[in-house]
C-alpha positions in Angstrom: -22.4 -10.7 2.0 -24.3 -8.5 -0.2 -24.4 -8.8 -3.8 -24.1 -6.3 -5.9 -27.1 -6.9 -7.6 -29.0 -5.9 -4.4 -28.0 -2.4 -4.4 -30.7 0.4 -4.8 -31.1 3.9 -4.8 -32.5 5.7 -2.6 -32.8 8.5 0.2 -31.0 9.1 3.8 -31.8 10.9 6.5 -29.9 11.7 9.5 -31.7 11.0 13.1 -31.8 6.7 13.4 -29.9 4.6 15.8 -27.2 4.2 13.6 -25.8 4.7 10.1 -24.5 2.1 8.3 -21.8 2.7 5.5 -21.4 -0.5 2.9 -18.5 -0.4 0.9 -17.4 -1.6 -2.9 -14.0 -3.2 -2.5 -11.6 -3.2 -5.3 -7.9 -4.1 -6.9 -5.4 -2.7 -9.1 -2.0 -3.1 -9.2 -1.7 0.7 -8.4 -3.3 3.9 -7.3 -3.9 4.9 -10.4 -4.7 1.5 -11.9 -7.9 2.1 -9.5 -8.8 5.2 -10.1 -9.0 4.3 -14.1 -12.2 2.3 -13.2 -15.8 2.5 -13.6 -16.1 5.8 -11.3 -17.5 5.5 -7.3 -21.2 5.4 -6.9 -22.9 5.4 -3.5 -25.9 3.0 -3.8 -28.9 2.7 -1.0 -28.7 -0.7 0.0 -31.3 -1.2 2.9 -33.3 0.9 5.1 -35.2 0.5 7.8 -36.3 2.0 10.8 -33.1 2.2 12.8 -30.7 2.3 10.6 -28.7 3.6 7.3 -26.7 1.6 4.3 -25.0 3.8 2.1 -22.6 1.7 -0.4 -18.8 2.8 -1.0 -16.0 1.6 -3.4 -12.6 0.7 -2.5 -9.8 1.7 -5.2 -6.9 0.1 -4.4 -6.4 0.7 -0.9 -9.1 2.9 0.3 -13.0 3.1 0.3 -14.8 6.1 -1.1 -17.8 7.8 -0.7 -19.3 10.2 -2.8 -20.1 13.6 -1.0 -22.7 16.2 -2.5 -21.6 20.1 -1.9 -22.7 23.4 -1.8 -25.7 24.9 -3.8 -26.3 24.1 -6.6 -25.0 20.6 -5.0 -21.5 19.5 -6.7 -20.2 16.0 -6.2 -16.9 14.9 -4.6 -15.3 11.6 -3.9 -13.5 11.4 -1.2 -11.6 8.5 0.6 -12.8 7.3 4.2 -10.0 7.3 6.3 -9.5 6.1 10.6 -6.3 7.2 10.3 -6.8 10.9 10.0 -9.8 13.1 11.4 -10.0 15.8 8.9 -12.8 16.4 5.6 -11.4 18.4 2.8 -11.8 18.1 -1.0 -9.9 19.1 -3.9 -10.3 23.0 -4.7 -10.9 23.6 -8.2 -8.1 26.2 -8.9 -5.5 23.4 -7.4 -2.4 24.2 -9.3 -1.8 20.1 -9.8 -4.2 19.4 -11.9 -3.8 18.6 -15.6 -5.1 21.7 -18.2 -7.6 18.9 -19.3 -8.9 18.0 -16.1 -10.3 21.7 -15.6 -9.6 25.5 -15.6 -6.3 26.5 -14.0 -6.5 30.4 -15.6 -7.3 31.5 -12.5 -5.0 30.7 -10.5 -2.3 33.5 -9.5 1.4 33.7 -10.3 1.1 35.2 -6.9 -0.4 31.7 -5.9 2.3 30.0 -8.0 5.1 31.9 -6.6 4.2 31.4 -2.8 4.2 27.5 -3.7 7.2 27.3 -5.3 8.7 29.2 -2.2 7.0 26.8 0.2 8.8 23.6 -1.9 12.0 25.5 -2.3 11.8 25.9 1.8 11.2 22.4 2.0 14.3 21.5 0.5 16.6 23.7 1.8 15.5 22.5 5.5 16.3 19.1 4.9 19.3 19.0 2.4 21.8 19.6 5.4 20.6 16.6 7.6 20.4 14.3 4.5 23.6 15.6 2.3 26.1 12.8 3.9 23.5 10.4 2.8 23.2 11.5 -1.1 25.7 9.9 -3.5 24.5 12.9 -6.5 24.8 16.3 -6.6 22.3 18.2 -4.0 22.9 21.9 -5.0 19.7 23.9 -4.8 19.1 26.1 -8.4 19.5 29.6 -8.4 15.4 30.8 -6.8 15.7 33.8 -9.0 15.8 31.9 -12.3 13.6 33.7 -14.9 12.3 30.2 -16.1 11.2 28.9 -12.7 7.7 29.7 -12.6 6.9 27.9 -16.1 8.7 25.0 -15.4 7.4 24.5 -12.1 4.1 24.9 -13.2 4.1 22.5 -15.9 5.5 20.0 -13.8 3.0 20.5 -11.1 -0.1 20.0 -13.7 0.1 15.6 -13.4 -3.2 14.8 -12.1 -6.6 14.3 -13.8 -9.0 15.7 -11.3 -12.0 14.7 -13.2 -11.6 11.3 -11.8 -12.8 12.1 -8.6 -14.0 16.0 -8.7 -12.9 19.3 -7.5 -15.5 21.9 -5.5 -15.5 25.3 -7.0 -16.5 27.5 -3.8 -17.0 30.8 -5.9 -20.0 28.7 -7.7 -21.9 27.6 -4.3 -24.3 30.2 -3.1 -24.4 28.9 0.5 -20.8 28.4 1.1 -19.1 29.8 3.8 -15.4 30.9 4.3 -14.0 31.1 7.9 -11.1 32.3 6.4 -9.1 30.7 8.5 -5.7 28.2 6.9 -5.9 24.9 6.6 -3.0 22.6 5.9 -2.0 18.8 6.1 0.9 17.2 5.7 0.8 12.9 5.4 3.4 10.1 5.7 3.6 9.7 2.5 4.2 13.2 1.5 1.0 14.2 0.2 0.2 17.6 1.3 -3.0 20.0 1.1 -3.7 23.1 2.2 -6.7 26.0 1.5 -9.5 27.2 3.5 -11.8 25.9 6.3 -15.4 26.7 5.7 -19.1 25.1 5.7 -21.5 24.8 3.1 -24.5 22.4 2.2 -23.1 19.1 2.8 -24.9 15.4 2.0 -23.7 12.1 2.2 -26.6 10.1 -0.5 -29.0 12.6 1.2 -27.5 12.1 4.9 -27.1 15.9 5.9 -24.4 16.3 7.5 -24.1 20.4 6.9 -22.8 21.5 10.4 -19.6 19.5 8.9 -16.8 21.6 8.8 -14.6 20.6 5.8 -11.6 22.5 4.1 -10.9 23.1 0.4 -7.9 22.6 -0.7 -6.3 24.7 -3.2 -3.1 23.2 -3.3 -2.8 19.5 -3.0 -0.3 16.6 -4.4 -2.9 14.4 -4.0 -5.5 12.7 -6.7 -8.2 12.9 -3.8 -9.3 14.3 -1.0 -10.3 12.9 2.6 -12.9 11.9 4.8 -11.6 11.7 8.5 -13.4 9.3 11.0 -10.3 9.4 13.7 -9.7 10.9 16.6 -10.5 14.4 17.5 -6.9 14.8 19.1 -5.5 14.1 15.1 -7.4 17.0 14.0 -5.0 19.5 11.8 -6.2 22.2 13.8 -5.3 20.8 17.0 -1.7 20.1 18.0 -0.6 19.0 21.5 -1.3 21.3 24.5 2.4 21.5 25.0 3.6 22.1 21.6 3.3 25.9 20.3 2.0 27.1 17.1 1.0 30.2 15.2 -2.9 29.9 16.3 -4.8 29.0 18.5 -5.0 25.2 19.1 -8.4 23.8 19.2 -10.4 20.6 18.3 -13.9 20.8 16.8 -16.8 18.4 15.6 -15.7 15.6 13.0 -17.7 13.7 11.1 -18.6 11.3 13.9 -19.2 13.6 16.7 -21.6 15.5 14.0 -23.8 12.5 13.6 -23.6 12.0 17.7 -25.1 15.6 17.9 -27.1 15.2 15.0 -28.8 12.7 16.5 -28.3 9.8 14.1 -26.0 8.0 16.8 -25.8 7.9 20.2 -22.2 7.4 21.0 -19.3 8.2 19.1 -18.3 4.7 18.0 -18.0 2.1 14.9 -17.9 -1.0 13.7 -15.5 -2.3 10.9 -16.2 -5.3 8.6 -13.8 -5.9 5.9 -15.1 -8.9 5.1 -12.8 -11.5 4.1 -9.4 -10.7 1.8 -10.5 -10.9 -1.4 -14.0 -9.8 -0.6 -16.1 -7.6 -2.8 -17.9 -5.3 0.4 -17.9 -4.6 3.7 -18.8 -2.1 6.1 -18.8 0.5 8.9 -21.5 0.7 11.2 -21.7 4.0 13.5 -23.3 4.2 16.6 -23.8 0.4 16.8 -22.1 -3.3 16.8 -23.4 -6.6 14.9 -22.8 -9.5 17.1 -23.4 -11.7 13.7 -20.3 -10.8 12.4 -17.9 -12.4 14.6 -17.4 -15.4 16.8 -16.3 -16.1 20.3 -15.9 -12.9 22.8 -15.8 -9.1 21.9 -12.6 -8.2 24.2 -12.3 -4.8 25.0 -8.7 -3.4 25.4 -7.6 0.5 25.7 -6.5 3.0 23.0 -2.7 4.0 24.1 -1.5 7.2 23.6 2.5 6.9 22.7 2.5 11.0 22.0 2.4 11.8 25.4 5.9 12.9 25.6 4.4 15.8 22.5 2.0 17.3 24.4 -0.6 15.4 23.5 -3.0 14.9 26.3 -5.3 11.8 24.7 -4.2 9.3 22.2 -4.9 10.9 18.8 -4.5 7.0 16.7 -6.3 3.8 17.3 -3.1 2.0 18.6 -3.1 -0.8 21.1 -1.0 -2.9 23.0 0.5 -6.0 21.1 1.7 -8.1 23.5 2.7 -11.4 21.4 2.4 -12.7 17.5 3.2 -16.9 17.2 2.6 -19.6 14.5 -0.2 -22.6 15.2 -1.0 -25.4 13.2 -5.3 -25.9 13.1 -4.5 -29.1 14.2 -5.0 -29.7 18.2 -1.9 -31.4 18.8 0.8 -30.1 16.4 3.3 -27.5 17.7 2.8 -23.9 18.2 5.5 -21.1 18.1 6.0 -17.9 19.8 7.6 -15.4 18.3 7.9 -12.9 20.9 5.8 -11.7 24.0 7.9 -8.5 23.9 4.9 -5.4 24.2 5.0 -2.9 21.4 2.3 -0.5 19.9 0.1 -1.8 17.1 -1.6 1.3 15.3 -5.3 -0.7 13.1 -4.8 1.1 10.1 -7.3 -0.1 7.3 -5.8 2.4 4.7 -2.9 0.1 4.3 -3.4 -3.5 2.7 -0.1 -5.1 4.1 1.5 -4.7 7.7 4.8 -3.4 9.0 6.8 -4.2 11.6 10.3 -3.2 13.1 13.1 -5.0 10.9 13.7 -7.7 13.8 10.2 -9.0 14.2 10.3 -9.5 10.4 13.4 -11.1 10.3 12.2 -13.5 13.1 8.9 -14.2 11.1 11.2 -14.4 7.8 12.8 -17.4 9.5 10.4 -19.4 10.8 8.0 -19.5 7.5 11.4 -19.8 5.3 11.0 -16.4 3.8 14.4 -14.2 2.3 14.7 -11.0 1.5 15.2 -9.3 -2.0 17.1 -6.5 -2.0 15.0 -6.1 -5.8 11.2 -5.3 -4.4 12.1 -4.4 -1.1 10.4 -7.0 0.7 10.4 -10.7 1.9 10.0 -13.7 -0.5 8.3 -17.1 -0.4 7.1 -19.7 -2.1 3.4 -19.7 -2.0 1.0 -21.9 0.1 -1.0 -24.6 -1.9 -4.0 -25.8 -0.5 -2.4 -29.1 1.0 0.1 -26.8 3.0 -2.5 -24.5 4.0 -2.8 -25.1 7.6 -0.3 -22.8 9.6 -1.9 -19.6 11.3 -0.5 -16.8 12.3 -1.9 -16.0 15.9 -1.8 -12.0 17.2 -2.5 -11.9 21.2 -3.9 -8.4 22.4 -3.6 -9.6 26.2 -5.5 -13.1 26.6 -7.4 -13.2 23.7 -6.2 -13.5 19.9 -6.7 -13.0 16.7 -5.7 -15.2 14.0 -5.6 -16.3 10.2 -4.4 -18.5 7.7 -0.6 -17.5 6.7 -1.8 -17.8 3.1 -3.6 -15.0 3.8 -0.4 -12.6 4.7 1.0 -13.3 1.2 0.9 -11.5 -1.8 1.3 -13.1 -5.1 4.5 -11.5 -6.5 3.7 -13.1 -10.3 0.6 -15.0 -11.1 2.7 -17.5 -13.0 5.2 -18.0 -10.4 5.2 -20.1 -7.1 6.8 -17.5 -5.4 4.9 -15.0 -3.1 5.9 -11.7 -0.9 5.3 -12.0 2.7 2.8 -9.8 4.2 5.0 -8.0 6.8 6.9 -5.1 5.3 10.0 -3.8 7.4 10.4 -0.3 9.1 12.3 1.7 11.3 10.1 2.9 13.4 9.6 0.5 16.4 5.8 0.2 16.4 3.8 -1.9 14.7 1.1 -1.6 11.6 -1.6 -4.3 11.2 -3.5 -3.3 7.8 -6.2 -4.8 5.6 -4.7 -8.3 5.8 -5.2 -8.9 9.3 -8.1 -6.6 9.9 -9.8 -8.8 7.8 -9.3 -11.2 10.0 -11.0 -9.2 13.3 -14.4 -7.4 13.7 -13.2 -4.1 15.3 -15.3 -1.5 17.1 -13.4 1.9 17.3 -15.3 3.7 20.8 -13.8 7.0 20.4 -16.1 8.1 23.6 -14.3 5.6 26.2 -11.0 5.7 24.4 -11.1 1.9 23.4 -11.1 -0.5 21.0 -13.3 -4.2 21.1 -11.9 -6.7 18.8 -13.2 -10.3 17.8 -12.8 -13.2 15.6 -14.7 -12.3 12.3 -17.1 -14.7 11.5 -17.7 -15.0 7.6 -20.1 -17.6 7.7 -22.7 -15.1 6.4 -24.5 -15.0 9.5 -28.0 -12.8 9.5 -27.1 -9.3 11.1 -28.1 -9.1 15.0 -27.5 -5.1 15.9 -27.0 -3.3 19.0 -26.8 0.5 19.7 -23.7 1.6 21.4 -25.0 3.9 24.0 -22.4 3.9 27.3 -20.1 1.1 26.1 -20.2 -1.6 23.5 -23.0 -4.0 24.1 -21.8 -7.1 25.2 -18.1 -6.8 25.0 -15.5 -7.7 28.1 -12.5 -6.6 29.2 -9.6 -8.5 28.3 -8.2 -10.7 30.6 -5.3 -9.2 30.5 -6.4 -5.3 29.9 -3.3 -3.5 29.7 -1.9 0.0 28.0 1.9 -1.2 29.0 4.0 -0.9 25.7 7.3 0.1 24.9 9.3 2.3 22.1 12.9 1.4 23.6 12.9 -2.1 24.5 14.6 -4.6 21.7 12.3 -7.1 20.5 13.0 -10.4 22.4 12.2 -13.9 20.9 10.6 -16.5 22.8 8.0 -16.5 25.2 4.8 -18.2 25.1 1.4 -17.0 24.0 -0.9 -19.9 23.8 -0.6 -20.3 27.5 -4.5 -19.8 27.8 -7.1 -19.8 31.0 -10.1 -22.6 30.8 -12.4 -22.8 28.3 -10.8 -20.1 26.2 -9.8 -20.6 22.7 -8.2 -19.7 19.7 -10.3 -19.1 16.1 -8.9 -19.3 12.3 -11.5 -17.1 10.2 -13.8 -19.8 8.5 -12.3 -22.4 10.4 -13.4 -22.4 13.6 -11.7 -23.6 16.8 -8.7 -25.6 16.2 -7.0 -24.9 20.0 -8.3 -25.1 23.2 -6.1 -25.9 26.7 -7.0 -26.1 30.3 -6.1 -23.5 32.8 -2.5 -22.3 32.7 -1.8 -25.1 30.0 0.4 -25.0 27.0 -0.4 -26.2 23.2 2.3 -28.1 22.2 4.8 -25.0 22.6 8.0 -25.7 21.5 11.2 -25.2 23.9 12.5 -21.8 22.9 15.7 -19.7 23.7 14.9 -16.2 24.1 17.1 -14.0 21.9 17.2 -10.1 22.0 17.7 -8.3 18.5 19.8 -5.5 18.9 18.4 -2.5 17.1 21.7 -1.4 16.2 21.2 -3.5 13.4 18.4 -1.6 11.8 21.0 1.1 10.8 23.0 -1.3 8.6 23.1 -1.4 4.9 20.5 -3.9 4.0 17.8 -2.4 7.2 18.2 0.6 5.8 17.6 -0.5 2.3 14.4 -2.5 3.3 13.3 0.3 5.3 13.2 2.7 2.7 11.3 0.3 0.7 8.6 -0.6 2.5 8.2 3.2 3.6 8.0 4.3 -0.1 5.9 1.9 -1.1 3.1 2.5 1.6 0.1 4.0 0.0 -1.1 5.1 3.4 -2.2 8.5 3.9 -1.1 9.3 7.5 0.4 12.4 9.5 3.8 12.7 10.5 3.5 12.9 14.3 6.9 11.7 15.7 7.5 9.6 12.9 10.8 9.7 11.1 11.0 8.6 7.6 14.8 7.4 6.8 17.4 9.3 4.8 17.1 7.7 1.5 13.2 8.4 1.5 13.9 11.9 1.4 16.8 11.8 -1.2 14.7 10.6 -3.1 11.9 13.0 -2.4 14.1 16.4 -2.6 15.5 14.6 -6.2 12.0 14.6 -7.4 11.8 18.0 -6.4 14.6 19.5 -7.5 13.5 18.1 -10.9 10.5 20.6 -10.8 12.3 23.8 -9.7 
């Protein structure tokens, strides 16, 4: 781990074999609290002949980096996101910026009316589908009311845009707009719209001028986004069979520009989040660091769960999760398999906790003694003490395992309380989202060229760097024993099975504690006899489950685009109420 004192300033240039972005992690009770910390600063940590290191800061649940755009340059802070693929920055005329944080006088009445019309259209399009679930008045106010314009503009101006900066394209002599519209909406109901363009663009003197980006003249998001996801997730692409008002296409986003410029040899990068409460982590573009993991590095395919929507290739970093279990570090202790039902799992570095189908969380809660709290929307349990800290959560990805201590999947509910929140939240969707509490136990290589993910148990011992350049494939990675892209979102979750039948010489590792389980060919490690139980998905629609799903969705700070994943009705009801209060 690199200490803050070792950070130093220097320049970066493209053209080396890999680029390493190191980020500083900070924590807060909310996004707003984190944004009130000292402003994000990019730092160069180390320069070598073959790689570069740029500093990032983690504010609450995200990792930020400073960009310098235009001539003269304007400093903008954006979050780095593996779950989206576009770069966009907040425009200086964004009506959501508070009057104290920037000049919005040039924002025309016509633009305000247009935005107001969009909001009204959104309300009218969803109100009919949710009216039966809403217990309060949902009548849309008269849109011809003369006071609407003033009240709307006042309500919009709620963001302090000075925290992360805005971009004024009119003040850059090198900005070129291509006069095409940009629009994106995320799963947390934040959105951004504006115009695509190009300009001088530097990441701490790493020149990425060839990268297209959007200037969002309208956004309710506090910070812009540097998306490094798959091309199919770009907002310009809507799937081969989907209709679009404009031609659907993909373009070279940030990782692809790095490759095309010669900075890296493959469109791939490795993510090291470090331990849960660590201050630093890193993203290594174009290379893998063998010093950051233990055991073998296993490769599995990225799966395509949206093929039925016209997407020929995967657009998200989803893999097949083949089972989940619990085990003690004592080799002779019992282990328990929760399920071997194969479900899609999204690897999401933008989410602090993990999300699972309601019935799967119920299984987990039952085994660890957690109970649902309607007040918090999460499951609560006794905090694990140091003396009881020997239970590990084990994820099976097809014959290899990523494990982590149960205590790392807890969040303290109160510093003075012995009650903790279980870090697995229920959601109505039938997929799994594995957030930072899982990823802190894994070393993950995202191979965008080959549509594969390579993973291993993270090594937190602080070994020296051992970096290999990724060219045609990930060096030293081997195909998982049960390499599979088989999955289902329609089957009910079935309890039982046995993920602890492992092959000769295989082992299950726990972060920071070495191997705790080994077995010979086709043997089981103390697997408890279980009766398989099918959990019907009809229960998801119950009052309790609906409340849980609503709470977990509304509390997620992740920015994810809506691609076939539906938010539940109570959430839309709350959204409509908030919108109606503005207009």
